[in-house]
C-alpha positions in Angstrom: -49.2 2.6 13.3 -52.5 2.7 14.8 -55.6 0.8 13.2 -57.4 3.5 11.1 -60.7 2.7 10.5 -60.9 4.8 7.6 -58.0 2.8 5.6 -58.9 1.8 2.2 -57.4 -0.9 -0.2 -55.4 0.6 -3.3 -58.0 1.5 -5.8 -61.0 1.0 -3.6 -63.4 3.5 -2.5 -65.1 4.3 0.7 -64.4 3.7 4.3 -64.9 0.1 4.9 -62.9 -1.3 8.0 -60.6 -3.7 7.3 -61.4 -7.5 8.0 -60.7 -9.3 10.9 -57.1 -10.6 11.2 -56.9 -14.0 12.0 -53.4 -13.0 14.2 -55.7 -11.1 16.8 -57.0 -14.6 17.8 -53.5 -16.3 17.8 -54.3 -18.4 14.6 -51.7 -18.7 12.0 -52.9 -17.2 8.6 -52.4 -19.2 5.5 -49.0 -19.8 3.6 -47.7 -17.2 1.5 -48.9 -18.1 -2.2 -46.0 -17.6 -4.8 -48.2 -18.6 -7.6 -50.8 -15.5 -6.8 -48.4 -13.2 -5.4 -50.8 -12.2 -2.8 -50.4 -12.0 1.1 -52.6 -14.2 3.7 -55.5 -11.9 3.0 -56.1 -10.9 -0.7 -58.6 -8.3 0.2 -55.7 -5.9 1.9 -52.8 -7.1 1.0 -51.4 -5.6 -2.3 -49.7 -7.8 -4.8 -45.7 -8.0 -4.5 -42.9 -9.1 -6.9 -42.8 -13.0 -7.4 -40.4 -14.9 -5.2 -39.2 -12.1 -3.1 -35.6 -12.9 -2.0 -35.3 -14.1 1.7 -34.6 -11.2 4.0 -36.1 -8.3 2.0 -39.5 -6.6 2.5 -42.9 -8.4 2.1 -44.1 -5.5 0.3 -42.4 -2.7 -2.0 -41.5 0.3 -0.3 -44.6 2.2 -1.7 -46.6 0.2 0.6 -44.9 1.3 3.8 -48.3 2.7 5.2 -50.1 -0.7 5.0 -50.5 -2.0 8.8 -50.2 -5.5 7.2 -46.5 -5.1 6.2 -44.2 -7.9 7.1 -40.8 -9.3 6.7 -40.6 -12.4 4.1 -38.9 -15.4 5.4 -39.3 -18.1 2.9 -42.0 -19.1 0.4 -44.7 -21.2 2.0 -43.6 -20.3 5.6 -45.1 -17.9 8.3 -43.5 -14.6 7.8 -43.3 -11.9 10.8 -43.8 -8.3 11.2 -41.1 -6.0 10.6 -41.7 -3.7 13.7 -43.2 -5.7 16.4 -43.4 -3.0 18.9 -45.3 -0.7 16.6 -47.3 -3.0 14.6 -51.0 -3.0 16.2 -51.4 -6.5 14.7 -48.5 -8.3 16.3 -49.9 -10.5 19.3 -48.5 -10.1 22.6 -46.0 -12.4 23.4 -44.1 -12.2 20.0 -40.4 -12.1 19.9 -38.4 -8.9 19.0 -37.1 -10.6 16.0 -40.4 -10.5 14.5 -40.9 -14.3 14.3 -44.2 -16.2 16.6 -42.9 -18.9 18.7 -42.9 -22.1 17.0 -43.0 -20.9 13.5 -40.5 -22.0 10.9 -38.6 -19.7 9.0 -37.6 -17.4 11.5 -33.8 -16.4 11.8 -31.9 -13.8 13.3 -29.6 -11.7 10.7 -26.5 -10.7 12.6 -25.5 -7.1 12.1 -22.5 -6.2 9.8 -19.5 -5.0 11.9 -16.2 -3.2 10.2 -13.0 -5.1 10.4 -10.6 -4.2 13.4 -8.5 -1.5 12.7 -5.7 -1.1 15.6 -3.4 0.6 13.5 -2.9 2.3 10.1 -5.0 -0.1 8.0 -8.1 -2.4 8.8 -7.1 -5.9 9.1 -8.5 -7.2 6.0 -7.4 -7.5 2.1 -6.6 -3.9 1.3 -8.3 -2.1 -1.5 -6.8 -0.2 -4.1 -7.7 3.0 -2.6 -6.3 1.9 0.9 -2.8 0.8 -0.8 -2.5 4.3 -2.4 -3.4 6.3 0.9 -1.5 4.1 3.5 2.0 5.0 2.4 1.2 8.7 3.1 -0.5 8.1 6.2 2.7 6.1 7.5 4.7 9.4 6.9 2.2 11.4 8.9 1.4 8.9 11.6 5.1 8.3 13.0 7.2 11.2 11.2 10.2 10.8 13.7 11.0 7.3 12.9 10.3 7.7 9.2 10.7 11.1 8.0 13.7 11.5 10.6 15.2 8.2 9.5 15.2 9.3 6.0 16.7 12.7 6.8 19.6 11.4 8.5 20.4 8.7 5.8 19.9 11.3 3.2 22.3 13.7 5.2 25.0 11.4 5.8 24.9 10.4 2.1 25.4 13.9 1.0 28.0 14.7 3.8 30.0 11.6 2.7 29.8 12.6 -0.7 30.9 16.2 -0.3 33.8 14.8 2.0 35.0 12.5 0.1 34.6 13.7 -3.6 35.2 17.5 -2.4 38.5 16.8 -0.7 39.6 14.7 -3.6 38.5 17.4 -6.2 40.6 20.2 -4.2 43.5 18.2 -4.3 43.6 17.4 -7.8 42.8 20.9 -8.8 45.7 22.0 -6.8 48.0 19.5 -8.5 46.9 20.8 -11.8 47.6 24.4 -11.1 50.9 23.6 -9.4 52.3 21.2 -12.3 54.3 22.4 -15.1 52.6 23.3 -18.5 54.0 20.4 -20.1 52.9 18.0 -17.2 49.1 19.4 -16.9 47.6 17.2 -19.4 49.0 13.9 -17.6 48.2 15.3 -14.2 44.6 16.1 -15.3 44.1 12.7 -16.6 45.1 11.2 -13.4 42.9 13.3 -11.2 39.9 12.6 -13.4 40.8 8.7 -12.5 41.1 9.6 -8.7 37.8 11.4 -8.7 36.0 8.8 -10.2 37.8 6.4 -8.0 36.7 8.6 -5.2 33.1 8.5 -6.2 32.9 5.0 -5.6 33.0 5.5 -1.8 29.7 7.5 -1.6 28.2 5.4 -4.0 28.6 2.4 -1.9 27.5 4.6 1.2 24.3 5.8 -0.6 23.5 2.3 -1.6 23.9 0.9 1.8 22.1 4.1 3.2 19.2 3.6 1.0 18.7 -0.2 1.6 18.8 0.4 5.4 16.1 3.0 5.0 13.9 0.7 3.3 14.2 -2.0 5.9 13.4 0.9 8.6 10.3 1.9 6.7 9.1 -1.6 6.1 9.5 -2.1 9.9 7.6 0.6 11.0 4.8 0.0 8.2 4.2 -3.3 9.5 4.1 -2.8 13.1 1.7 0.3 12.4 -0.7 -2.3 11.4 -0.7 -3.6 14.9 -1.2 -0.2 16.5 2.3 0.0 17.4 4.4 3.4 17.2 8.1 2.6 17.3 10.8 5.2 18.0 13.4 5.9 15.8 15.9 3.7 17.8 13.7 0.8 18.0 13.3 0.8 14.2 16.9 1.0 13.6 17.7 -1.8 16.3 15.2 -4.0 14.6 16.6 -3.5 11.1 20.0 -3.2 11.7 20.7 -6.9 11.9 19.1 -7.8 8.5 21.3 -4.9 6.8 24.0 -7.7 5.5 21.1 -9.8 3.7 19.7 -6.7 2.3 22.9 -5.5 0.9 23.5 -8.7 -0.4 20.4 -8.9 -2.1 20.8 -5.5 -3.5 24.3 -6.2 -5.1 22.8 -9.3 -6.6 20.1 -7.6 -8.3 22.2 -4.6 -9.6 25.1 -7.1 -10.5 22.7 -9.2 -12.6 21.5 -5.9 -14.5 24.9 -4.7 -15.1 26.2 -8.2 -16.4 23.1 -8.2 -19.0 23.8 -4.4 -19.9 27.6 -5.4 -20.2 26.7 -8.5 -22.5 24.4 -6.6 -25.0 27.1 -3.6 -25.0 29.7 -6.2 -26.0 27.7 -7.8 -28.8 26.7 -4.6 -30.2 30.2 -3.3 -30.4 31.5 -6.4 -32.0 29.0 -5.7 -34.6 29.7 -2.6 -35.2 33.5 -2.9 -35.3 33.0 -5.0 -38.3 31.7 -2.2 -40.3 29.6 -2.1 -43.5 26.2 -3.9 -42.9 27.2 -5.0 -39.4 26.6 -1.3 -38.2 22.9 -1.4 -39.1 22.4 -4.9 -37.6 24.4 -3.8 -34.4 22.0 -0.6 -34.2 18.8 -3.0 -34.6 20.0 -5.4 -32.3 20.7 -2.5 -29.5 17.1 -1.5 -30.0 15.4 -4.9 -29.8 17.8 -6.0 -26.9 17.2 -2.7 -24.8 13.6 -3.3 -25.2 13.8 -6.8 -24.1 16.2 -6.1 -21.2 13.6 -3.4 -20.0 10.7 -5.6 -20.4 12.4 -8.4 -18.4 13.8 -5.8 -15.9 10.0 -4.7 -15.1 8.8 -8.4 -15.0 11.5 -9.3 -12.4 11.4 -6.4 -10.4 7.7 -6.6 -9.8 8.2 -10.4 -9.1 11.0 -9.6 -6.6 9.6 -6.5 -5.2 8.8 -7.6 -1.6 12.2 -9.5 -1.2 13.3 -6.8 1.1 10.1 -6.9 3.0 10.6 -10.7 3.4 14.1 -10.4 4.7 13.3 -7.8 7.3 10.1 -9.1 8.6 10.4 -12.8 8.1 14.1 -13.0 9.3 14.9 -15.3 6.4 17.9 -15.5 4.0 18.2 -14.2 0.4 17.2 -17.3 -1.5 14.3 -18.2 0.7 13.4 -14.6 0.3 13.5 -14.6 -3.6 11.3 -17.8 -3.4 8.8 -16.2 -1.0 8.6 -13.2 -3.1 8.0 -15.2 -6.3 5.2 -17.1 -4.8 3.5 -14.3 -3.3 3.4 -12.2 -6.4 2.1 -15.2 -8.2 -1.6 -14.0 -9.8 -1.2 -10.3 -8.6 1.5 -9.0 -11.0 -0.5 -6.4 -12.5 -2.2 -5.0 -9.7 1.4 -4.9 -7.7 2.9 -3.1 -10.8 0.0 -0.8 -11.2 0.3 0.4 -7.4 4.0 0.6 -7.6 4.0 2.8 -10.6 1.2 4.9 -9.8 2.7 6.0 -6.5 6.1 6.5 -8.2 4.5 8.7 -10.6 2.5 10.6 -8.0 5.7 11.3 -5.8 7.7 11.8 -9.0 5.5 14.3 -10.3 5.3 16.2 -6.9 8.8 16.0 -6.5 9.4 17.7 -9.9 6.5 20.4 -9.0 8.6 21.3 -5.9 12.2 21.0 -7.1 12.2 22.4 -10.6 10.9 25.9 -9.6 13.6 26.1 -7.0 16.3 25.3 -9.6 15.2 27.6 -11.5 15.2 30.5 -9.0 18.8 29.2 -8.0 20.0 29.7 -11.6 18.5 33.2 -11.5 19.9 34.2 -8.3 23.2 33.0 -9.1 23.3 35.1 -12.2 22.4 37.9 -10.5 25.1 37.9 -8.1 28.3 39.4 -9.5 29.6 36.5 -11.6 33.0 38.3 -12.6 34.2 38.9 -9.3 37.0 36.3 -8.1 37.2 37.3 -4.4 36.1 34.7 -1.9 33.6 36.8 -0.5 31.6 37.0 -3.7 31.3 33.1 -3.5 29.5 33.3 -0.2 26.2 34.0 -1.7 26.4 31.4 -4.5 27.7 28.8 -1.9 24.5 29.6 0.5 21.9 29.3 -2.6 23.7 26.0 -3.3 23.0 24.7 0.3 19.7 25.9 0.1 18.9 24.0 -3.1 20.6 20.8 -1.6 18.4 21.1 1.8 15.3 21.2 -0.3 16.2 18.2 -2.4 17.4 16.4 0.4 14.0 16.8 2.0 11.8 16.1 -1.0 14.2 12.9 -1.6 13.3 11.8 2.2 9.7 12.1 1.7 9.8 10.2 -1.8 11.7 7.3 -0.1 9.5 6.9 2.9 6.3 6.7 0.6 7.9 4.2 -1.9 9.4 2.0 0.6 6.0 2.0 2.9 4.3 1.0 -0.6 6.2 -2.1 -1.0 5.7 -2.7 2.7 1.7 -2.6 2.5 2.0 -4.5 -0.5 3.6 -7.4 0.9 1.1 -7.3 4.1 -1.7 -7.2 1.4 -0.4 -10.2 -0.5 0.1 -12.3 2.7 -3.5 -11.3 3.8 -5.1 -12.5 0.5 -2.9 -15.8 -0.1 -2.2 -16.7 3.8 -4.7 -15.3 5.8 -2.5 -13.2 7.6 -5.3 -10.7 8.7 -6.7 -13.5 11.0 -3.1 -13.7 12.5 -2.9 -10.2 13.1 -6.2 -10.2 14.4 -5.6 -13.1 16.9 -2.4 -11.2 17.9 -3.9 -8.0 18.8 -6.5 -9.6 20.8 -4.1 -11.5 22.6 -2.1 -8.6 23.4 -4.7 -6.5 24.5 -6.0 -9.1 26.9 -2.3 -9.7 28.4 -1.5 -13.0 26.6 2.0 -12.9 25.4 2.2 -16.4 24.4 0.9 -15.6 20.8 4.1 -15.6 18.6 4.3 -12.4 16.4 2.4 -12.9 13.1 4.8 -11.4 10.9 7.3 -14.4 11.7 4.8 -17.1 11.6 4.5 -18.6 8.0 1.4 -20.3 6.3 3.1 -23.6 7.2 3.1 -22.7 11.1 6.9 -22.1 11.2 8.0 -19.7 13.7 11.4 -18.0 13.0 11.7 -16.1 16.3 11.2 -12.9 17.9 11.7 -9.8 15.5 13.8 -7.8 18.5 16.2 -10.6 18.8 
């Protein structure tokens, strides 16, 4: 601002001109007096709070019109002006940083820059909001590789279930209707066993499909952090070699849970079979054991939740993946649990909002169709309604599976950023790739100890 001759000090009167400024003559003013809380010239400088922090304004905001306003450096050292080019009292030759040459206390404060974001997430430890939104953005960013894979996997599972169970059921019904009246009970019992055995096939197919889909989504989510956008074929090709390890891990986890449940049921059944007072003891044991099993399942499920991500991205076997997951989640149990269960609650609620009204409409529409007719033509409309319900359920299940699998992947990435500095390796890899340097190994395959397991596309 210009030097106004009518300027007066706060609380004063009249239009006395300001006293001569020693800086005009090139002389340094006296050092800042922390005891008096006044500037170099007590006649014109208003008081400031004691001991202002380095880098903060020398005077409060309400004195912004004071031509002597400066930027405080350190107590006892010469402060430089805030805006050198606009301060009429700044001598010629002062640097743009606001500190005169040769004076102590001058420092250039680097401007803050946001972390790089070459892909879906910023390359830094992720906040809670980012972890909540990234799984949904994965679905939006590359729908062909994510949603397309989920639809294909779900469709294959449904088709196998309809073919296998449907064919066996049709055969069993034909046998029952053609059997003699005295043999129908035995034929019906055998038919039920055949249907149960046939349902094992779609169960195994669905299990393999679900595990494979989780690996596909983990691959896509991890590569999206680097700005890569894989095709459906590339994600399947990168995940297929790890399917055996993923299935082995799933069978181990499911088998351990089944053994625990079978053990509890056996003990409770033995107590109840004793009769009398053992029945009450069996009921109490069943309740307590069920609660303990639930708590253990939740705890182990969270501690080992990133095992699939480790198997797919780090190319390790199941035992190493279990140890890695246990170490990565150490100290972040409640954070991991909260994110997983919150997203599961969100997608579950949305799924129910979509599917429940359609199921109700299906029941109402099925009742409006002539239910007493027995001709084949009368079952066309109910069959079409049922197919529509299956399609809607399939689409909703596809979205749910993609979001939940992506959640696990981003939790894994965040844990490695926090505990192993993966964000620095990701930045290094991105910068090297942008400069054409292909010698930097894949960051997900380089562990904290520097061990490289090879190329993800091998």
